[in-house]
N, C-alpha and C positions, 0 to 999 in steps of 0.2 A: 674619797679619805676624808675623815671628819676635820673639824676646825684644828682640833688638836693635831693632828695628823697621825691619830690611833685608829687604827681597823683591831677591834676587839675577837680574837680566836677562840672558841669554845674551850673551856678549862675543866667541865664538868665530867662527868662517867663515860668514859668510852664504849661501855654498851647500850649508851642513849643516844649517842651519836652515829655508832653503828645500824642503829634500829631506823635510821630518818630512809623515806625511801629516794633514791633518784627523783629531781625532779619537782618534788613535791615543795610544800611551804605553807606559812602564813597569806592569808588572802590579802592581796594588793590593794592601798589604798591610795588612787590615785587624785579623786576627788571627792566630795562631800559624801555626794548622790552614791561614791562605792560604801563609804560608812554607813549609809542610810538605809541598802540593801541586805547589806550584810549584818548590821545587826536585827534589821528586822526578821532574818532568818534563827537567830540567836535565844531569841524571845526576850525573855526579861531581861532589865540591866544590870550589869554586872562589872566587876573589873575584868579585864582580859588581859592576856599576852600580848607582847607585843616586841618586833626590832624593827630598827631602821638598816637596812641591807646596803651594802658596797653601792647600790646604783641610787641612794638616798632617798628610797620611796618607803610607805609605811608599811607594815605588816600584819595583820591582827592575826590572833588565835585564840579557840577557848582558852578561859584561864587557868584549866588545870592541864593546858599543852606544855609539852617544854620547850623554851624556847630555840634549842638548837633544832626543833623539828620548824616550828615558826620561821626559821631563817636557812631551811631546806640542808641543814647541815653546813652552811659556810660560816664566815668571818660574819660581823656585823659592826656597825657606827656607832648604835648603840642598842641598846637592851630594856624592859622592865617591864611594868603591869601599867594598865590604862586604864581609868574610865570616862566616860563622855555623859553628858547631858543635852538633852534638846532646850533651847533657847527660843525666844522670837525670832534672832538673828542667823538661827541653823544650830549645828551641834558645837559643843565647846566641851571642850575636856577639863572633866570635874579632878577628877586626879590621876600623878603621873608620876611615877617614880623608877628607877634603877635598880628594881630587886630583880636580879638574875644569877644566882649562883652558878647558871652555867657559863656564863661570861664576866661575870661580876665586873662591868663597865664602873668606872670611875664619874662624878656627877658632872665633870667635866665635857661629857657628851652631850649636854643639851641640846648645844646649839644643831646638831645634827637631828634631835627630835625634834625641835621650833621649827628647822626649814622643812621638813618634811611635811608637818602638822599646816605650815604656812602654805606649801606646795599644794596641798589638797584641799586648803579654803576652812581649815579647824580651827576655830581659837581655840586658843591656850593663856594657861595661868604664866606666862614668861619664865618659867623652871618647874623642875620638882617641886611636889608637893612634898613628898619624902623624900630626900636625896639620903642613899647608904654609900658608906667608904669600903671598898672592900682591900684585905692585904693579905699578901702569904705570909707564912709565918717563914725567916729564913732559916731558921732553926730546926723544927719538924716538917713543914712545907703543907702544912695544912691553910687553907682559906680560912679568914676569919671576916666577919662586919664589926668594923669598929664602932663600939658605944661611946656615947658621953665623953668623946673626948679620950679613953681609955686607948693606949697604943701597946696594948698585953695580947696576947695569944691565950686562949678560952681553953685548949690543949696542951700547951707546956709553959706557959707562962712567961716565955720569953716575947722581948721587946719587936713590937712590930715597927716598920720602916714609915717614916713621915708620908712619902709619895706612892703612888700608885705600882705596885707590883705583880701585880698577879699573875702574867703572862711571861715577863721578864727572865730570859735565861738564869740561873743559877751562875755565881762566882765561881 
C-alpha cells in the first residue's frame, strides 16, 4: 500500500484494460543494472512509461505504452512518465511526472516512486518535476486535469472538488 494508503485502480478505457495479456507487464527494475540493460535495449534516451506496482517495484515500458499494460492490468501505487540520464554517480532521474490518464494518480503518490527508485539505487530529484492534479467532475463524471489552480470542469463548467476523487464511488 502507498504511504497515503491509496492503491490506484485503472480508470481509463475498458477496452485497453481488456487488451492486456495476463502475466505481462513492464520490465521490473530491481537495481540500477536492470535499468542500464533495459535502457540499452531501448536505444536513444527518451521518456518512459512507469508504474510502481503494489509490491513496491518500479516497472518500465516504452513511452507510448499504456500504463495499464505496464501494470499487467492491475492496480498501482503510482504511475506516470519518467526520464533518466547517466551521471558519473550512475543513473539519475532527469524528469518524472504523475501523468497517467489511465490511473490519474494524485501527486501524493510520490513517496512510492521515491521508495522504488531508492530501492533500485537510482537517484531522483526528491519530487515530481511536473505534477498533475486529476479530478472527476461530479456533474458530468469526466476526468479533468486541473490547470493553473482553476477547479472547473473543462467539459461542463461544473465545480471540481479540491481533493482527489477519480476512483471514489459516487454518493
